N, C-alpha and C positions, 0 to 999 in steps of 0.2 A: 469437410470443406464446404464451400458455398454451393447451394443448390441452384441448378440451372434448369430452365424449362418447366418449372413448377408454377403454381398459380400465383405465388407472390411476384415472380418475375414478370407476370403478365398484368400486374397492376391490381391484383385482388388483395383484399385485407385478410390475410391468413393468420389465424391464431391457433396455436397448438398447445395441448394440455397433457400433462402426465399426472395420472391419479396415483399419488404416492402414499402408501400405508404409513401411518404415524408411528407404528411399532413394528420394527423389522423382526424382532424375536417372535412376536405374536403372529405376524404374517407368515413366517416360516412354519409355524405349527399348523396354520391353515393349509399351507401347501402340502404338508405331509398328510394331513387328514383327507384332502381332496384326492391325492394319489391313491390312498386306500379305498376311497369311495369309488373311484374309477374301476379298480379291480373288482370290488363287490358288485358293481353294476354290469359286469360282463366283459371287461377289456380282454381277458384271456381268450374267452370263447369267440369274441368278435375277431380278434387277430387270427385265431386258428381258422375260422371259416373263410376269411378273406385270403389267407395264405394258401389254403388248400384249393380254393376256387380260382386262384390266379388273379384275383381282383384287387390285390393290394398294390397300389402304385409304388414305383421305386422311391419316389420322394417321401411317401408316407412311411416306408420301411426305415427311413433315416430319422423320422420324427421321434421326439422323446415320448415314451410310452409304448409305441409300437416297436421301436428298436429294442428296448429292454425286454419286452414280452417275447419277441422273436428269438432273442438270445436264450431266454428261459426255455421256450418250447423246443429249441433245437439242441440244448445242452445235453451232452452225454453224462450219464450218471457215473460218478467214480465208484470204485470198489468199496470205499469206506464212507461214501456219502449217503445221506438219507434224503428222501423227497422233501422233508421239512427244511433241511439245510439249504437245499437248492431253491426252494420257494422263498425262504427268508432272504437269501442273497439277492434274489430277483427284486423283492420289495425294497431292499436297501439300495440297490442300483437305480431303481426307478425314482425313488424319492430324492436320492442324492443328485441325480442328473437334473431333476426338476428344480431343486433348490439352487443349483449352480447356474442354471439358465436364468432364473429370476434375479440372481445377483448380477449377472452380466447385463441384463436388461436395465437394471437400476443404474449401473455404472455408465452405460451407453447414454441414457437420458440425462444423467447429471452433466455429461460433457457437452450436450447439445444445448446451447444457450438460447435457442429459439423456443424451447418448451417452457411453459408456465407450470410450475409445480403446484398441484392442488392437493393439500393434505386430506387423507381419508382416515377418519377415526374408526378404529376397530372396536371401540367400546360401544358404539351405537349398533342397534340392530339393522338388518339389511335395508328395510324401508327408510329408516331415518338416515342411514348412511348415504343412500342414493339421493334422497331429497336434499341433504346438506351439500353434497358435491354438485348437484345440478344447480342449486341456488348460487353457489360460488362461481361456476362457469358462466351462468347467465349474467352475473355481475361484471365479470371480466369482459364479456362480449359487448356490454352496453357502454364500456368506457370509450373515450375518444382514442385515436391512435397515440397521441402524446401521453395520455394518462396510462394507457396499456403498456407502453414502452417503459414508463417509469416503474410500474409495478413489476414488469418482467426483469428489468436490469438493475433496479435499485439495490443498494447494499443492505437495507434493513426492511425489505418488504416480506410479506408472508411467503411468497414463492421462494425467495432467496434463503430465508431461514429454514424452510422445509427442505430445500436441497442440501443445505449444510448439515441439518440434523440427520438426514438420511445417510449421508456419508459418515458422520460421527458414529451413528449406531452400528455401522458396518464393522467398526473396530471391535465391537463386543461380540460379533457373531461367531468368533472362534471359540467362544464358550458355550455355543449352542449344543444342547444334549438331545440327540435324536431319540424319540420314543414313539411307540405304536399307540394310536388313538382308538382304533376300531379292531384291526386285525391282530389282536393279542393272542398269543398261544394259549390254548385252553378254552377260547371263546367259540361260540357257535359260528360266528362270522368267519373266523380263521379256519375252522374245520371245513366249512362249505367252500371257501375259496381255494383251499388246498386240494380238496377233492376235485374241484373243477379243473385246477391246474394239472393234476395227475392224469385226468381223463384226456385233456387236450394234448398233453405230451404223448400219451399213448396213440392218439389219432395221428399225430405227426410222424411218429415212428412207423406206424403201420403204412402210412402213405409212402414213406421212404422205401420200406421193404417192397411194397407193391411195384414202385418204379424200378427198383433194382431187378426184380424178377422179370418184369416186362422188357427191360433193356437186355437182360441175359438171353431171353427167348428170341429176341429179334436179331441177335447176332449169329 
């Protein structure tokens, strides 16, 4: 719906931009890799420490990444389950939830006609990508109001074409094949992350047992 009480309603010239990856399949692979990198860089230990210290806010507990990690840490091991299977399910849940959130974000921004879509080329390296996007945004900001509106709402503008292409590529995402990029079974990174996960799950179990004993003694 229409925004009320924002800067635009107060007479300011507000220009909003959505940085849109030009290759959704490639972008999804980047998402999967970053989820793995978060685990490698200590997400499981961080979540464990925050949970045991009582310093993990309720809002954070519901956030993607923390939520899946907490589920993993507190999951009871089935009689026929291995720690590897539990860990693999955790990684799958984490990456799947992140991909779905990215999909929802793109759908939300496509519906908001006040956002200028700025294509981001995934073929460029990070520095070139940032510079190209910054240059494009600066160009949009230097346009007059009338010129900007034409670029924003025109039928054949770069922004409109980018928006359409993003939606079109979404139809092919059902063919996306998930794969591990770093945490592959048999790799050193996988073994280290699994060992970290097993130790953190042990810490959580011990904490639960301690609380149970304390509660029993206090009654």
